[in-house]
N, C-alpha and C positions, 0 to 999 in steps of 0.2 A: 505493501499499501502505499509506503511512504517511496518507494524508487520510483513508482507512478506519477504521483503528484511533486516531487521535487522536477523529473521527466518537462511532466507539463507549466508547471513555471519556472522552467528552461527555457521554453519554448513559445510563454507567453502566453497561455490558452488553459479556460477555465478545467479544463477537462479533457484526459491525454483520451481516446479511443486508438487500443493498440490496432484493432482489425483493418481500420483507416488512418494511420497515423497522417500529422499533417506535415509541408516539408520542413527537411531537416538545415538548416541552414549550417553553415561549414563549421563559426564556432562553436556548436553545440557539444560535442565531447569534452572539449574542455572547461566550456561553462559547469556542465552538468557534474563532471567528476569535480569540479570545486563544490557544490551543493552536496554532492553526496558524501567529503571531506568531512563538510562541518558535522553533518550528521552523524557522520561515524565518531566526530567526537563528543558527541552527545548533544547536539546545541538541539531543544527543540524543533521540530517539524512545522510548528504555527510561527516561531519566528523566524525562522526560515524562509515560509514562503508568505510570513506579514500577517495570516486571517485565523482564524478556527471554525472552524462550522457548532453551532450552537442549536439546535431543535430546528427549527425550519428557516436559522438565520444564519449568514455569515458574517461573522467580526475582524471587526480589524483586532489584531494583537499588539504591543509592544513592548519589549525587555522594559523593567520595571514594573509590570503587571502582573497580576497571578491569569496563568493563564485558564482559560475555561474549559471544563474537560465532562466528560458525556456522563458520568455520575449525577451532576448536578443539575441535569437536563430531567429527573425523577421529581428532586426539589421541585423546581419551576412549574412539572404539572399538578402538585396538590395545588400551587396557588394558582394557575390558572383555572383549577375546577373550580375551587370554589369563587374566585373574582367570577368565572363568566356564570356559576350558577346564581348570583347576586344579580349580572346581568340579566338575567333571564326572570329575576322575580320585579324589573323594572327600576332598578337603580343603579346607583354610576357609582361601583363599587371603587374603592381608595384603596390605593394600594402601595407598601415601603419595602424597600427592598433596603436589609441593611449590610452596609460591608460587601460592596456592589461589585467591587472589582472593574471588569473592562465590560459591564451593564449585560449581560448575559440573562438573568431572569428577570429585570425590570425589562427589558426589550421585550425577552417573549411577552411576559405579563400585559405590554404596552401594544403588541403587534394581532396578537393571538385573539385577545379581550380590547377591542377598540376602544369600547365605552366606559374601560377603567381610566382613572385618573392614577399616575403613578409617577411614586417619589423613591428616589435613589439615594444612598449615601454612601461616603468612602473617607476614611480620614488620611488617603493617599489621596495628593495633589495629582501626581501623574493617574491613579484611577479615572478619578473626577472628569479631567480631560477628556480622557480615553471614553469613558462612559458617554460623554456630549458627544464628540465624534461619531460613536458608533449611533449613535441618536438621530444623525442626522446624515448616517450612511445609512441606517434602512428606513429612514420615513418615520421614529415615532416621535412621539412627544412625552417627554418626558422631563420631570423638574428634578434634575441633579443638584445635589448640596456635597460642599464641602462640611464634615466634620467627624466629632468622635462620639461614639456609639456609647460610650460610659458618661457623658455628659446629660446629667439630668436634665437638661434643659432642650435637649436635642428635639427640633419637630415641635416646638413646646404649642402651637399656633395649628397641630393637630390630635391633640393631646384629647383619647376617647373617641375618635371618630373614623381611625382606623378598620377595613375588614379587613384585610391580610396583613402579617408584617410578617417575611419571609426573608433568612438570611443561611449565606454560606461565609461564615465568619471563623478568621484563624481559632485554630484547635489543637493544635499535634503538642504535643507537653516538650517540655525543655531535652529528656531524656532521650525523644522517640526522630533522631535526626532520619529524614525520609530516603528512603534507599537509591531509588532513583534520580540518577546526575541531573535529567532533564527536571527534578522539582527540586533536587537540592544545590545546585548548583545555578539552577536560572530564575525562579519564584524569586520575591522579596520574602526577607523574613517579614517585615509587615504582615504579609500579608498568611502563611505559613503558622507560626508559633502565639498560641493563645493566649500567652502570659500564666504564671501561679507555677506550679510543682503540677498540677493533673492537665495544664494546655487548657482550664477553663473559665479563668481570667474572663476571657472578649462573650462567649457562648452565656455567662451568668450576666455582662450587659445587655448583651442583647434580650437577655428574657425579664430585665427590666425594665429595658424598654417598653419591651411589647407592652407586659402588664400598664405601663403608663399611657401608651399610644392607642392602642387597642378599643373599640365600643365592645362592651357584652354582647358575648359572642362571639366577639369576631377570634379569627384562625391566628396560630403561630405554625411554622415553618422552619426547623433549623437544622441545617445539617451535621453530623459530627464526626468521628471517628467511630469504629466498630466498637471498640472497647470504654466509649464514654456513656453508650444508652441508658443504665440505670443508672449512672450520676446525673443524667441532664433528667431524666425523667424524677427524680427526687428534689432537684432544684424546680423543675416548672410546680409539680404538689407544692411545696414551700411558698409558692410562689401565690398560691392560690387556685392554679390554672386548673382546668378538667380535660373530662375525657383527654387523659395524659396518655401519649404511645409512642409506639418506637414502628418506622416502618423500613423496607428492606431496599437495599439498591439493587442495582442493577442486576449484579450477582448472589445477591438475596443476604448479605451482609445486613446487619441492623445498623441503620447511618443515618437516622433522620427522624427528628423527635417533632411528633406533630398533637397540639393544644390547642386549648380553647379559652378563650375569658369568658369566666359565667355569664352565663347568661341574663342573673339577679344582681350582679355588680354593682354599684353604684353610681348611678346617672354622668357626665361627665362635664366638668364645668364650661369646656368648649361648646357653642353649639354642634348639633348633630347633623349640619348640611355639608353635601358633599360639594358647597361651589365654595370660592374664593380660593382654593390651591390652583399656582400657579404653576404653568405650563412651561419647560425651558423649550424652542420653535430649532426645529431641527436646521 
């Protein structure tokens, strides 16, 4: 797969049809060999070709920003389904993607549920810039903010109004260095290591933010490591979430926390109307 993708990139075509190859320029062997050598040295394929697929989208990727990966597509699916259900009920769902990285989850919701208002947040200025550029690339309306998920005032204008909070936060413990060089040597530490001895400082901050942002009955979806499922369920329960459970990733491993803010939770101070959330224009 990588060999074919690199050949297509060297030839400047979106997809290489091996049965009917395009005309091959004289300098193709040298350019292709250089690309293969970069991949041999374990540079991520996505960095070499400059893009990564995510669900129905092709996103730009850049060094310094976490590369979107297939397992997160399952997390996005839960958020899309919830938002689509609200839209079917004639509501304009409000969805917040915390720790958005390149913007995959936020842009998937925005393009697959066009009735939704989507807000994306990341601590990395590079990630914020890339998500904004990707929003323009795919023609999505998304409000993108630079902010720290641990900030108790983050998105305070949306407190108690959000239908879905979804996140793929950093969660790797400090003693669990990734094995794959593509991750260890190229993804930024800010997007990998969750903080604290168990790597759960950032996910706990996401839970705290969700408890503040979600409307009663709103849904929380968080990606995590397979060894963190029980710990995160406990953290969600302590914070008063209900219907707390874990769902599998594409390989059947427990990788996703799903929970709801109680339907009988105290009414939010802010207005529950969905109006007034500004979108960034692509």
